[in-house]
N, C-alpha and C positions, 0 to 999 in steps of 0.2 A: 150611041156610045155604050158598049157592053160593060156590065159591071155597075152602071149607073142608071139602070132602068127604073122607071117610076111605076109603082104599083097602081093598078087600075081597080083593085078590089074595093068594094063599098066600105066607107069609113065606119069605124066602130060606133056604137050608140053611146049616148051620154051615160056616164057612170060605169062603162065597161072597164073591168080590171085590166084589159089587154093594153090600153093605151095610157094608163095613169100609174104613176108611182104611188106608193103607200103614203098617205097624208098624215100629218100631225104626229110623226114619230120622233122628231128631234127638237130639243130646246137649245138654249145658248150653249150649255156645256157639251151637248152632243156635237154641235157644229165646231166648237173649239177643239174637240178631240180629233176630228178629221183634219182641221187646219194645222194644228200644232204637230201632229204625228207626220203629216206630209212634209213638213219642214225639217223633219229629222233633227231635232236640236242637238242630240249627242253626236250624231254624225257630222254636223256642221262644226261643232267645237273641236272634236277630235281629228276630223279629216279636212274639211274645207278650209278652216282657219289656218291650221298648221301648214297645209299644202300651199295656201296663198302666200304665207310668209316665205316659204322656200322658193316659190315660183317667181314672185315679184321682187324679192329682196327688200321689201318695204315693210315697216312695222305698223302702218296706219289702218289695218283692218278693223280694230275696235271703233275708230271714229267713222269708218265707212259704214259699219252696221248702224251707228247712230244716225248718220245722214240719210241712209236709205230708209230707215224707219220713219224719219220725219217726212220724207217725200211720199211714202206710202200712206201715212196718215192723211196727208193732203189729198192724195188720190182717192182714198176711201170715202171722202165727203161726197163727191159726185157719184162715185161708183155705187154706194149703198143708197143714195137718193134715187138713182135710176132703177135700182133693184126693187124699190117699193112699187114701181109701176110695171115691171117685167119680172115674171116668175117663170124660169125656164131652166131645166137641168143642163142645157148647153149654154152656160152663162155668157162667155165671150161671143159665142155664135149669135145668141139672141141680141146682145148689145150692139154688135156690128150691124146685124140685119135691120134692127129698128132705128138705130142711130144714123147709119150711113146709107145702106141699101141692102136688099136681100142677097144680091150677088156677092157683096162684100162679106155678108154674114156667112155664106157658104165657104168662101175663101178662108175666113177666120176659123171656121169649124174644122177644116181639114188640117190647118196649121196646129190647132189645139190637139187634135187626135195624134198627130206626129210627135208634138212636144211632150205631152203627158205620157204617151207610150214609151218614148225614149227614156224619160225619167224613171218610169216603172221598170223597164228592162235593166237599166244600169244598176239598180239596187241589188239585183241577184248576183252580180259579180262581187260586190262588196261583202254581201252576206256569206258567199262561199269562202272568201279569203279570211273573214273574221271568225268563221266557225271551225274551220279545219284545225287550227292550233288547239282549240279547246277540246275537240274530240280526241286529238292525239294525247293531250295532257291528261284527260280524265280516263279514257278507255284504251289508249294505245292504238287507236285506229288511225292509220295513215290513208286518208281518203282524198280523192280529187275534189276540187272546189265545186264541181257541178252536182255532186251528190247532195250536200245540204241545200244547194240552190234548188234542186228538184223537189226536195221535201217542202221548202217554202212555197214553191210554185203550187204544189198540191193543196197546201193550207189556204193560200190566197184564192185558188180556183173554187174551193168549196165555200169559203166565206163570201165570195162574190155573188153567190146565188142565194145567200141567206138574207133575212130581214135587215134593213139598214140599222135599226137600233141595236141588234145583236152585235154588229160590227162596231158600233160606237162604244158599247160596254166593254168589249174586248180591248179596244184601243185605249180606253180610259185607264185600265190597269197598267198597261205598258207605259203610257205617257206619264203617269204619276211617278213611277220608279225612275224613269229617264230624267225628268225634271229635278227630282230629289238629288240624284247624283251630281247634276250640274251645279246645284246650289252648294252642296257640301264641298265639291271640288273648288269652286270659286272662293269660298271663304277660307278653305284650307290654304290655297295659294296666297291669299292676302295675309294670312297669319304666318307665312313662311317666305318673306321677301328675300331676294338675293342680296349680295353684298352692296349692290348699288342702292338698296332701299326702295322706298316708294317713289314712283315716277309717273307722271301723266303725259309723258312724251308721245305715247301711242294714241292719245286722245286729242292731239293738237290738230285743229281744223285746217291749218295750212298744209297738212300732208295731203289734202284732197286737191291741191292745186299744183301738183307736180306732173311730169311727163307720163308717169305710170298711174295716175289717179283713175283713169278709165278702168283699168284692170281691178283696182281696189274696189271701186263702186259696183262693178259687175259681180265680183265675188260677194260683196255685201248683199246684193239682190238675190244671188243664187241661194243664200242662206234663208231668205224670206219667202221663197216659192212655197206656196201652200196657203198663205193668208187670204188669197182670193177665192178660196174654195167654198165659203159659206153660201154664196149665191148658187152654186151647183146643186145644193140640197134644199133650195128654197121651197120647192114643191112638196118636200117631205117634212117641212118645219112647222111648228106651232107658231102662229102669229108672225109670219115671215117679214112683214113690213117693219117690225121692230127688232125681231130676233137677229136677222141677218146683219143689220148695222152694228148691233152691240157685239156680236161674235167677231166680225171682221176687225173692228177697231181694237178689241181686246187682244186678238191674235197678233196684230201688228205690234202693239205696245209691249206685250209680254215677250215676244221674240226679240225685239229691239233691245229691251232692258237686259234680258238674259244673255244675249250674244255679246253685247257691249261689255257687261260686267265680267263674264267668263273669259273672253279673249283678253281683256285688259289685265285680269288677274294672272294670266299666264306670263304676260310681259313683266309683271311684278316679281313672280317667282323665279323666272329665268334671267331677267335683266335684259334691257333693250340692246345692249352691246353685243351679246352673244346669241340673241334670239334667232336671227335668220340662219346662222350657222347650225344651231341646234335643230332647227326645223328641217334643214336640208340633210342633216346627218341621220336623224331619228324618224322623220316623217310622222306617221300616225302614232308611232311608239312614244313620242314625246308626251302625249296626254297620259298614257298609262304609266310611263316612267315617273312623272310627277306624283301621281296617285300612290304608287307603290312606295316612293321615297318618303312621302308625308304620312300616309295612312296604312301602309303595309300591303303585303302580297295578297291577302284575302280580299281586301277592298278593291285592289287592282283587278283581280279575277272577276269580282262582281261587276265591275265597270265593263269588262270585256263582254260579259254576258248581256249586259244592258245595251251595249252597242249592237249586238245581234238582234235583240228585241226591238231596238229602235228602227232597224232596217226592216224587220218584219212588219211593224206597225205602218211604216211609210209605204211599203209595197201594197198593203191592204188599202190604204187611203188612196193612192194613185190609181189602183185598179178600179176602185169604185168611181173615181172621177172619169176615167176613160170610158167605162161602160155606160155612164150616164150621158156623155156627149154622143156616143154612138146611138144610144136609145133615142135621144132628142132628134137626131137626124133621121132615124128610121121612122119615128112617129110622124114626122112631117113629110115622109116619102122623098126626102132628098137623097138618102141612101136606101137600100132595100127595106121595104116596110116590115119585114120579119124582125129586124133589129129593134123596132119600136114596140115590142111586146114585153109585158111583165109577167112574172110568175103569179098565178092566181092564189097561191098559198102564202108567199112571202112578200109580194109586191116589189121584188127586186127585178132589174132589167136582165132577165135570164139569158136570152140569146146574145145580147151584146157582151155580157160578162163571159160567156163561153167562148165567143170569138176572140176577146182580148186574151183569154187564157191560152188559146191555140196559137196566137201570134207570138206570145212570150215563149211558149214551149219550142216553137220552131227556131227562134233566135238562139235559145240556150243549147239546143241540139247542134246547131251549126257551130257555135263557139266551142263546145266541148269536142266535137269531131275534128275541128281544125286546130285545136290546141292553142287558141288565142288567149292572150293575157286577160284575166278577168278584171284586173284593176285598171290598167291604162287603156285597154282597148274595149272594155265593156262599161265599167262603173264611171270612170272619169270622162271618157269620150261621149257616152250617151247622156250622162248627167249634165255635163256642161252644155252640150248641144240642146238638150231639152229645156234647160234653164233659160237659154237665149231665146228660144221660141216663146216661152211664157212672158219674157220681158217685152217682146214685140207685141204680144196679145194685150198685155196690160196697157201699153202705150196706145194701141188702137182703141181699146175700150175707153180710155180717158178722153180721147178725141170724140168718140161716139157719144159720150155723155153730153158734150157741148152741142153736137148736132141734134141729138134727140130733143133737147129742151129749147132749141133755137127758136122754134115757132110757137111753142106753148110750154110755159114753165109749170103748168099743172098745179099752181098754187105753192110751188116750192120757192125758196129764196134765191135771189140773184147770186149770192155767195156760193150756194151748193150746186147751182146749175150752170154758172158761167165762170165766175172768177177762180174758185178753187180748182175746177177741172182744167181751166186754161193754164194756170200755173203748174199744175201737175203734169199736163201734157208737154209743156216746154221742158220741164226738168227730166221727165222720163224719156222724151225724145233725145235730149242731150246724152243721157246714159246709154241709150240704144246706139247712137252714133259712136260713142266711145267703145261700146262692145264690139261693133263691127270692125273698127280700126284695130282693136287689141285682140281680135278673135284668135289669131295665131298664137299670141302669148298665153291666152287663156287655155288653149288646148295643149300648150307645151310642145308644139311642133317646131322643127327647125325652119330657118328662113328659106323661103322658096317652096315649102311643102304645099301641094295642091289641096290637101285635106280641108283647111279652113274655108277656102273658096268653094269647094265641092259641097260642104254642108250648107253654106249660105245659099248656094244655087238650088239645093234640094228644097229649102224652105220657100224660095221664090217660085220654083216650079209648082210646088204644092198649092201655094196661094193662087197662082195664075190658073191652074186647073180648076180650083174651086170657083173662082170668079167666072170662068168660061162656062162651067157647068150651070152656074146660076143663071147666066144669060141665056143658055139653051132652054132652061126651064121657063124663063120669062116668055120666050116665043112659043114654046110647045104646051106649057101648062100655066097660063097666066094666073089662074085662081090659086093654084098651089104656090106659085112664086110669091104672090101677094101675101100669103099667110106664113111665109118662112120666118122663123123666129118667134112665132106666136104661142109655142108651148102647147098646153092641153087644148087650146082653142084652135089649133092649126087645122084639124080635120072635122071639128064639130062646132056647133053653135053659130051665133051670128057674128058678123064682122066686128072687130074691136073698134072702140072709139078712141083713136089715138092719132097723133100727127103723122102725116105722110112722110116716108123716109126722104132724106135729103137728096139722095142720088137715084138714078135709074127711073126717072119720071116719064121717059118716053114710052 
């Protein structure tokens, strides 16, 4: 199979900078920066939440955020327990490989590459649309959306080749401003209730048991994408056995509280009766309208700027995630081995980062040349599709945790290795089924449109290609196949002392 050739070059020696990421660069706060910025809190509140009300006609998104937060906390128990025993930049890839089978891991890795790349690409459409009005207002420049998108692309491409702690410090500044405006906005809304006064109708749990509840829960999950990222940086983390768990749980709890409070505050300020109509009429402008009405035009303009920086921060975070997945696959010779090389100066996965930058640039050029809509056909389409892919991966990872510990609990508790992962898998599986059923509604396509089915088939095809390629490796390179998902030990060192994968024992 061309394009999937396995390198026969001799493996690097222990300690070679070529096959290792820079260690001990990140602590809890550094991991939080990547997780929270990838979740784009301001984008979720201003865009996903308001669009969700307009699209579904339901007010229950605040309670959906709370419910998804609870499910993900349950998921994190088993997820971070397994992370204590597996440290790999390709997190979902390694979990599926060691929990289910190496071939399943390869399938999961390709799905992860597609999903996170889609999320990364989609952000450039939103950034272009959000930036052009500011440029016209400040400088009188009437520019096409792809010009500011191109500037962002260049920034992300450069930072992607830099040291990971530099990226973390840059994200910390943007994240602090972003979270601050959400807090101010939320309390301002609560201090300016509509004529209907304070109501908790949008927090009613029974709203999750309607015919449209699947769409609400999926929208809630889309807002949380990013909380799974601490495991991606485990190899670059100080004391990863402890740090990854703390960062993951903190990220989930922070986002669940922020999203629930902020979205509920909007229902208080607007009133539940006219909320859906206002969302449909004003779309993302509802967020800025409320800020300007309550705090003035200057603060509203500042919020518009912070929305742009929110997207910039998320683009950096997703770029880092994709490049590390590609690095993990190259290091283990599942993809071309040249991708599994790091910069001797910065420790960043240089070639994988440059490849990711090239892919994004190609898509942006195509969209610009074809005159396609940057919001509906780039941001929303790619973002929703990518979020669905991550939902599938989270569900698979939860099941892989149970399989990994099925034969050997490794001294961990039954709650963290069996019961919590089992409950999380059932709940996440239900949300995934709901997502598939409601996928057309999520994309906003008309009845009978082939697009939802086409996207689902793309994911299925990618997963199948990955599994088949894994099986080919099992027959042609059995030693390489056995080490799939092993991370830094994939090409060097002695065989790991770990349970045999559940599948592919033949």
